[in-house]
Structure formats: C-alpha cells, structure tokens
C-alpha positions as CSV (number, residue, x, y, z in Angstrom):
1,M,28.3,77.3,-75.0
2,K,31.5,76.0,-72.7
3,T,31.6,74.5,-69.2
4,A,32.5,77.0,-67.1
5,D,29.4,79.2,-68.5
6,V,27.3,76.2,-66.7
7,R,28.8,76.8,-63.6
8,R,27.7,80.7,-63.6
9,D,24.5,79.5,-63.8
10,I,24.5,76.5,-60.7
11,P,25.7,79.0,-58.3
12,L,26.2,75.8,-55.6
13,L,28.8,75.2,-57.9
14,E,30.7,77.9,-55.9
15,E,30.6,75.9,-52.6
16,V,31.2,72.0,-53.3
17,I,31.9,70.0,-55.5
18,Y,29.0,68.1,-57.1
19,L,29.5,64.6,-57.9
20,D,26.3,62.9,-57.5
21,A,24.7,63.5,-60.9
22,A,23.5,60.0,-61.5
23,S,21.0,61.1,-58.2
24,T,20.0,64.6,-59.7
25,T,21.1,67.8,-60.9
26,P,21.4,70.9,-59.9
27,T,19.3,73.4,-61.7
28,P,20.4,75.8,-63.6
29,R,19.2,79.8,-63.3
30,P,17.6,79.5,-67.1
31,V,15.5,76.3,-65.8
32,V,14.4,78.2,-62.1
33,E,13.6,81.8,-63.9
34,A,11.6,80.0,-66.4
35,M,9.6,78.2,-63.6
36,N,9.3,81.4,-62.1
37,D,7.2,83.2,-64.8
38,Y,5.2,81.0,-64.4
39,F,4.2,81.3,-61.2
40,Y,4.7,85.3,-61.6
41,N,2.5,85.6,-64.3
42,Y,0.8,82.7,-65.7
43,N,0.0,80.3,-62.7
44,A,-3.8,78.5,-64.0
45,N,-4.2,75.6,-65.0
46,T,-4.0,74.0,-67.9
47,G,-6.5,72.9,-70.0
48,R,-9.4,74.2,-67.4
49,G,-10.3,77.5,-68.6
50,A,-10.9,79.7,-71.7
51,Y,-9.4,83.1,-70.0
52,G,-6.0,84.6,-71.1
53,I,-3.1,83.0,-68.3
54,A,-4.8,79.6,-68.6
55,N,-4.4,79.4,-72.1
56,K,-1.4,80.7,-71.9
57,A,0.0,77.9,-69.1
58,T,-1.3,75.3,-71.4
59,Q,0.4,76.2,-74.4
60,K,3.4,77.1,-72.3
61,M,3.7,72.9,-71.3
62,E,2.2,71.6,-74.4
63,E,5.6,73.6,-75.8
64,A,7.9,71.8,-73.7
65,R,6.0,68.0,-74.1
66,T,6.5,68.6,-77.5
67,K,10.7,70.1,-77.0
68,M,10.9,66.4,-75.0
69,A,9.3,65.1,-78.0
70,R,11.4,66.0,-80.9
71,F,14.8,65.6,-78.4
72,V,14.1,61.5,-78.4
73,N,12.5,62.0,-81.9
74,S,9.5,60.9,-80.8
75,E,5.8,62.4,-81.4
76,P,4.2,64.6,-79.1
77,D,1.2,62.9,-78.8
78,E,3.9,59.6,-78.0
79,I,4.9,61.7,-74.6
80,I,3.5,60.8,-71.1
81,L,4.0,63.2,-68.7
82,T,4.9,61.9,-65.1
83,K,6.7,63.2,-61.8
84,N,9.9,61.0,-62.4
85,T,11.2,57.6,-64.0
86,T,9.4,55.3,-61.3
87,E,6.3,56.7,-61.7
88,A,6.8,55.7,-66.1
89,I,7.9,52.7,-65.8
90,N,5.0,51.7,-62.7
91,L,2.6,53.3,-64.9
92,V,3.5,50.2,-67.8
93,A,3.6,47.7,-64.9
94,H,0.6,48.6,-63.6
95,S,-1.5,49.1,-67.1
96,L,0.6,46.4,-68.8
97,K,-2.1,44.2,-70.4
98,I,-0.6,40.9,-68.4
99,G,-1.3,38.0,-67.0
100,K,-1.4,34.6,-65.9
101,G,1.2,31.8,-68.2
102,D,2.9,35.5,-69.3
103,N,6.0,36.4,-69.0
104,I,8.8,39.3,-68.6
105,V,12.7,39.3,-69.1
106,V,14.6,41.6,-67.0
107,P,18.2,41.8,-66.0
108,N,19.8,40.9,-62.3
109,I,21.2,44.1,-62.4
110,E,18.3,46.7,-62.5
111,H,17.5,50.0,-59.9
112,H,15.0,48.4,-58.1
113,S,12.2,50.8,-59.7
114,N,12.7,48.7,-62.7
115,L,12.2,45.4,-61.0
116,I,10.0,45.5,-58.2
117,P,7.0,46.2,-60.7
118,W,7.9,43.6,-62.3
119,I,8.1,41.0,-59.0
120,N,4.8,42.8,-58.3
121,L,2.9,41.0,-60.8
122,K,4.7,37.7,-59.8
123,R,1.0,37.9,-57.7
124,Q,-0.7,37.8,-60.8
125,G,0.6,34.7,-61.8
126,V,3.2,36.2,-64.1
127,E,6.7,34.4,-64.4
128,L,9.4,36.8,-63.8
129,R,12.4,35.6,-65.5
130,M,15.9,36.9,-64.6
131,V,19.4,36.9,-66.8
132,N,22.6,37.6,-65.4
133,A,24.7,40.1,-66.3
134,D,28.6,39.4,-66.6
135,E,31.3,40.5,-63.9
136,H,31.6,43.9,-65.8
137,G,27.7,45.0,-65.2
138,I,27.1,44.1,-69.0
139,V,23.8,41.8,-70.0
140,H,24.8,40.5,-73.1
141,P,22.4,39.5,-75.7
142,D,22.5,35.9,-76.5
143,A,21.5,35.6,-72.8
144,V,18.5,37.7,-73.2
145,D,17.6,35.6,-76.4
146,K,17.7,32.1,-74.6
147,A,15.3,33.9,-72.0
148,V,12.7,34.9,-74.4
149,D,9.9,32.7,-75.3
150,E,6.4,32.7,-77.3
151,N,5.2,33.8,-73.9
152,T,7.2,36.9,-73.5
153,R,4.9,39.5,-73.0
154,L,8.4,42.6,-72.3
155,V,11.8,42.9,-71.9
156,T,12.7,45.4,-69.9
157,I,16.4,47.0,-69.1
158,T,18.3,49.8,-68.0
159,H,20.1,51.0,-70.8
160,I,22.7,52.6,-68.3
161,S,23.5,51.4,-64.8
162,N,23.0,53.6,-61.7
163,A,24.9,51.6,-60.2
164,I,28.4,50.4,-62.0
165,G,27.7,52.5,-65.1
166,S,28.0,49.7,-67.8
167,V,26.4,50.6,-71.1
168,Q,23.8,48.1,-72.2
169,P,23.2,46.7,-76.3
170,V,20.1,48.1,-75.9
171,E,19.7,48.3,-79.6
172,E,21.0,44.4,-80.1
173,I,18.5,43.5,-77.6
174,A,15.5,45.4,-79.8
175,E,16.7,42.8,-82.3
176,I,15.6,39.9,-80.0
177,T,12.1,41.9,-79.3
178,E,11.5,42.5,-82.3
179,D,11.9,39.5,-83.8
180,R,10.2,37.7,-81.0
181,G,6.8,40.2,-81.3
182,S,7.8,40.7,-77.6
183,L,7.6,44.3,-76.0
184,Y,10.6,46.6,-75.1
185,L,10.5,49.2,-72.1
186,I,14.0,51.1,-71.5
187,D,14.9,53.0,-68.6
188,A,17.3,56.3,-69.9
189,A,17.9,57.2,-66.3
190,Q,21.2,57.5,-66.8
191,S,21.5,58.1,-70.5
192,V,19.2,61.3,-71.3
193,G,20.9,64.0,-71.3
194,H,24.4,62.4,-71.6
195,F,23.9,61.8,-75.1
196,K,21.8,61.5,-78.4
197,V,18.7,58.8,-77.1
198,D,16.6,58.5,-80.2
199,V,13.6,56.3,-79.5
200,K,13.2,55.0,-82.7
201,K,16.6,53.8,-83.1
202,L,16.4,52.3,-80.2
203,K,13.1,50.3,-81.4
204,A,11.3,50.9,-78.3
205,D,7.5,50.5,-77.6
206,F,8.4,52.3,-74.0
207,V,11.5,54.4,-72.6
208,A,11.0,55.8,-69.6
209,F,13.0,59.1,-68.4
210,P,13.9,61.4,-65.6
211,G,14.1,65.5,-66.3
212,H,16.0,65.6,-63.0
213,K,18.9,64.1,-63.6
214,A,21.4,64.8,-67.1
215,L,18.7,66.7,-68.0
216,L,19.1,69.4,-65.7
217,G,15.1,69.9,-65.3
218,P,13.5,70.3,-62.0
219,V,12.8,67.2,-59.2
220,G,9.0,66.2,-59.7
221,T,9.2,65.7,-63.8
222,G,9.5,63.0,-65.7
223,F,8.2,61.3,-68.9
224,L,7.3,57.9,-70.6
225,Y,7.7,57.8,-74.8
226,C,4.9,55.0,-75.4
227,G,4.9,54.4,-79.2
228,K,1.3,54.7,-81.2
229,D,1.6,51.2,-82.0
230,S,2.2,50.2,-78.3
231,Q,-0.4,52.7,-76.3
232,D,-3.4,49.9,-76.7
233,E,-1.6,47.4,-75.1
234,L,-2.0,49.5,-71.6
235,E,-4.7,50.3,-69.9
236,P,-5.0,54.2,-67.9
237,L,-3.7,53.6,-64.2
238,L,-5.5,57.3,-63.4
239,L,-8.9,57.8,-64.5
240,G,-10.8,61.1,-63.1
241,G,-9.7,64.9,-64.5
242,G,-8.5,65.0,-68.3
243,T,-8.5,61.4,-68.8
244,V,-12.1,61.6,-69.9
245,E,-14.0,62.7,-73.1
246,N,-17.5,62.0,-71.8
247,V,-19.2,61.1,-68.9
248,T,-22.6,59.5,-68.0
249,L,-23.4,58.4,-64.7
250,D,-22.9,55.0,-65.4
251,N,-19.9,54.9,-68.2
252,F,-16.9,57.0,-69.4
253,N,-15.3,58.0,-73.0
254,L,-11.9,57.7,-72.3
255,A,-10.0,60.6,-74.6
256,E,-6.9,59.8,-76.8
257,A,-3.4,58.9,-75.2
258,P,-1.1,61.2,-74.3
259,A,-4.5,62.5,-72.0
260,C,-6.0,59.3,-71.0
261,F,-2.9,58.5,-68.7
262,E,-2.6,62.1,-67.5
263,G,-5.0,62.2,-64.8
264,G,-5.4,64.9,-62.6
265,T,-3.2,68.6,-62.6
266,Q,0.2,67.7,-64.2
267,N,3.3,69.8,-62.2
268,I,3.0,72.5,-64.6
269,A,5.6,74.4,-63.8
270,G,8.0,71.5,-63.4
271,F,7.6,70.6,-67.2
272,I,7.8,74.5,-68.4
273,G,11.2,74.3,-66.4
274,L,12.1,70.8,-68.4
275,G,11.1,72.5,-71.3
276,A,13.5,75.2,-71.0
277,A,15.9,72.5,-69.2
278,I,16.0,71.0,-73.0
279,D,16.5,74.2,-74.5
280,Y,19.7,74.7,-72.6
281,L,21.3,71.4,-73.5
282,G,20.3,72.6,-77.0
283,R,22.5,75.5,-76.7
284,I,25.8,73.5,-75.5
285,G,25.0,70.3,-77.9
286,L,24.4,67.2,-77.4
287,S,27.9,66.1,-79.1
288,K,29.9,68.5,-76.3
289,L,27.6,66.4,-73.5
290,E,28.8,63.0,-74.8
291,K,32.8,63.9,-75.4
292,H,33.2,66.1,-71.9
293,G,31.3,63.0,-70.3
294,K,33.5,60.4,-71.7
295,K,36.5,61.9,-71.0
296,L,35.5,62.4,-67.0
297,T,34.5,59.3,-66.8
298,E,38.1,58.4,-68.4
299,A,40.0,60.7,-66.5
300,L,38.6,59.2,-62.5
301,Y,38.9,55.6,-64.0
302,Q,42.4,56.1,-64.8
303,G,43.6,58.2,-62.1
304,I,42.5,55.7,-58.8
305,Q,42.4,52.8,-61.2
306,D,46.6,51.5,-60.3
307,V,45.3,53.5,-56.2
308,K,46.4,51.2,-53.6
309,N,43.4,49.8,-51.3
310,V,41.0,51.1,-54.2
311,T,38.5,48.3,-55.8
312,L,36.6,49.9,-59.4
313,Y,34.0,47.8,-60.4
314,G,32.9,48.4,-64.1
315,S,34.9,47.5,-67.2
316,P,36.7,51.2,-67.9
317,E,36.0,50.1,-71.8
318,N,32.3,50.3,-71.3
319,I,31.0,52.7,-68.5
320,Y,30.0,56.1,-68.9
321,G,29.3,58.9,-66.2
322,I,29.5,56.9,-63.7
323,V,32.6,55.3,-62.2
324,S,31.7,53.4,-58.5
325,F,34.7,51.7,-56.1
326,N,35.4,51.1,-52.4
327,I,38.5,51.4,-50.2
328,D,39.5,48.7,-48.3
329,N,39.0,48.6,-45.5
330,I,37.0,51.7,-44.9
331,N,32.7,51.4,-45.1
332,P,31.4,53.4,-47.9
333,H,29.7,56.0,-46.3
334,D,32.2,56.9,-44.0
335,V,34.1,57.7,-47.8
336,A,32.0,59.9,-48.7
337,K,31.5,61.8,-45.1
338,I,35.6,62.2,-45.6
339,L,35.1,63.4,-49.1
340,D,32.8,65.7,-48.2
341,E,34.1,66.8,-44.9
342,T,37.5,67.8,-45.6
343,R,37.2,68.7,-49.7
344,S,33.6,69.7,-49.9
345,I,32.8,66.8,-52.6
346,C,29.5,65.3,-53.3
347,V,29.4,61.6,-53.7
348,R,26.4,58.8,-53.2
349,S,27.6,56.0,-50.8
350,G,25.8,52.6,-50.5
351,F,23.5,49.9,-52.4
352,H,22.1,53.0,-55.0
353,C,18.8,51.3,-54.8
354,A,19.6,48.6,-56.8
355,I,20.6,45.7,-54.2
356,P,20.8,42.8,-56.7
357,S,23.2,44.7,-58.3
358,I,25.7,45.2,-55.4
359,K,25.1,42.3,-54.6
360,H,26.6,41.3,-58.4
361,I,29.5,43.0,-58.4
362,G,30.3,41.3,-54.8
363,A,30.2,44.7,-52.9
364,Y,26.9,43.8,-50.7
365,E,28.3,42.7,-47.8
366,L,30.9,46.0,-48.1
367,D,27.6,48.0,-47.9
368,G,27.6,49.3,-51.1
369,T,29.7,50.9,-53.1
370,V,31.2,55.3,-53.3
371,R,29.7,55.8,-56.0
372,A,30.8,59.6,-58.4
373,S,28.9,60.6,-61.1
374,M,29.5,63.3,-63.7
375,H,27.6,66.4,-65.7
376,Y,29.2,68.8,-68.2
377,Y,29.3,71.3,-65.4
378,N,32.1,69.4,-63.9
379,T,35.7,69.8,-64.7
380,L,39.2,68.1,-64.9
381,E,40.7,69.8,-62.3
382,E,37.4,68.8,-59.9
383,I,38.1,64.9,-61.0
384,D,42.1,65.8,-59.8
385,A,40.6,67.3,-56.5
386,L,38.0,63.7,-55.6
387,V,41.9,61.4,-57.3
388,D,44.1,63.4,-54.9
389,T,41.8,63.0,-52.1
390,I,41.4,58.9,-53.1
391,K,45.0,58.6,-53.3
392,K,45.1,60.1,-49.0
393,V,42.0,58.3,-48.1
394,S,42.8,55.1,-49.4
395,K,45.9,55.2,-46.8
396,L,44.0,54.8,-44.0
397,G,42.9,51.5,-45.5
398,D,46.5,50.0,-43.8
399,N,45.4,50.4,-40.8
C-alpha cells in the first residue's frame, strides 16, 4: 500500500495535517469496519457461552491475540490484553514479587507511566535507582551497568523517548540484565508499528505495547508481552470472572496465563479492531513503514535546524518519528495554536507526560516543547507545510 492509499482510508486527513501520532493515530476504515462487524453481527461476550455468536466472538478475539503475538514474535499465551501501555506497565509494577531491599533501575527521561509506578514502590521499601541520559536524551549501557547490582529486581526503559524521539540501546541493555539476572521491561509505546519489534531479539521479560498509536488500532487497546519464563514472577492484579479454573467458598485455583491476568470482560470490539489494524500494517509492510518514518523525521529536523529562534532537542542521528522544538519567546502552547489556526496543523505541546525528561533537556521553564510526530499517512508536502509555517512563526520570536 502507498501513502495515498492509507490517506483515503482516514477521512479526517482531508481536513487537517495530523502530526500527533505519538499521542494517538486516526483509525483507518478497515479497522472501524471490523469493529462494526462485531457490533452488528456477533455482539456477544467471549468465553461465556456455547451459542454460535458467542463462539464467534471468542474465536475472533483469540485470532486477534494470535496476530499480536506473531507481530512481535511471541506465543499467543505470552500476550496479556490491557487497555493501554500504562495499564500494561502498572500490571507488572503492582503484580511483581518485590520487597524491601530490592532495587529498580530506571532512566530519568521516562514517560510518567514508566516512572510513577516505580516511584510508588518506594512505599514498600524498594530502592529506585535513577540513571541519567546524556544531553541528547540517550541512555548509555555503561550507566545502566553501574547502577545494577545483585539486588536489582528490574531494569526498565523506553524504546523511543516520547518527549525527545531518542532511540535507546535496548538490546545492549538486555545483555546487562541477562548477565546480572535482573528482570527487564521495555516500554515500546513509540516503536511498535513504526518498525519491527521482536521481543525475542530484545530479550526482555516484559514489553508493554499500545494499540492506538503506531499500530493504527482503536483507543482502549494495548497488551503486555510476558515471557513464559517470567509469568511466575507476577501475581494477578484483578481477580474474578475469567481468571480462575475452580472456586470453593474458601479458596480458588487460578487459570493458566494469560487468562489469570485478564479479569472481567475485555474490550472485545477494540481487540478485534486491533487485529484488523495489524493486518493493515502487514499490507503496508514494516520495511516501508520504517523507511518512510526515517525520511519524514530527517526532512523535518533538517528543515528547521538552521531556522533563527528555533531550538531543537535530541540528536538528528538518533531520533525516530518525533521532532521536539521550541521557538524563542513564544510559549509552546501558543505555537501549537498558531499552527492549528493558520494551517490546520495538529501537533502536541507541553510536557508530554514526561516532566523529568522535559527538565532534563532544559525546557521545563519554557512550559515544555512543541512535538511533531509522524506516521506512514503523513507526506513530505505536509512536512514542508509545517517547516514553512515554523519559519514564519519564528520571526515573531524577534519581538
């Protein structure tokens, strides 16, 4: 599929230049149609009935789980369904067998969802060891290695910084955790769907994924890869319907993973839609997605790097899909409003749910940054429109 084909499947792109994929992506027609098919033709709960449409709903959702597993190179029973990346990370944080004397290693540039849950564990006597990124927002393996010791229970890191776009050396860090015997969690919110993410190659125990970002799936969907060897490290967070094999008045027997981690009714239509979204990305091709994303990222960075009054964040050699910037003397929220009102360009502004990261790059006192984030549906013409508008707005910074 070509970019023009995808654009035809996303009607809102006729009205706006949408450059906020790091927050969420618009949903293509085939994904919406797959969800509508469920609502119109077999709207029943899964795993709850022997009648025909209930069986079909169960089959379709499990097919979607299998698609997720294949997409990241895992087994279906290693995929735990969640509503987003935040829930996936919190599932680990709240379920992990951990206690006083243990420590967790985490970089200082994480999204709040991969920071606050670990800070919260300090109440249990768990030590939080912070690793500082360099000036470009890159976490170096040697800094992680120095922080890890025999009491390190978990090392966690984002694959791509949502605030800066910096790509982290996650495979090199995996060598450290493997050697030291620590568990390893990767936040893949900004990587999966942009290029191939192979959980086996990453050698992570846990990888958290969103459905509504680069995967082009609906909101309210996500999943956690939890390797079979690591499933016993977690205790189920939600107990109830679907999580047990047997119950007496004073005891219960848990179901096997992933069912024991998926209490209650799931977002059935959403996950069926996510399965359709994964099929859709397959028709585009991951190599084309990656190549297109690199081209747009480079074009935007290069287009504004020499513009007067513009400050760029991150290294051009090590960012993907995200370009964060500021314009002197103009609040980032005002820049975003001007872009929207003058050219219908949609970008994110502010702290991007990553206040420590924004502080690290020196943009906290500026009220954050302006962030443009791209996907396959974006074009070079749209990047040119953004560059042209930034050049015009930057002149206001002289006042």
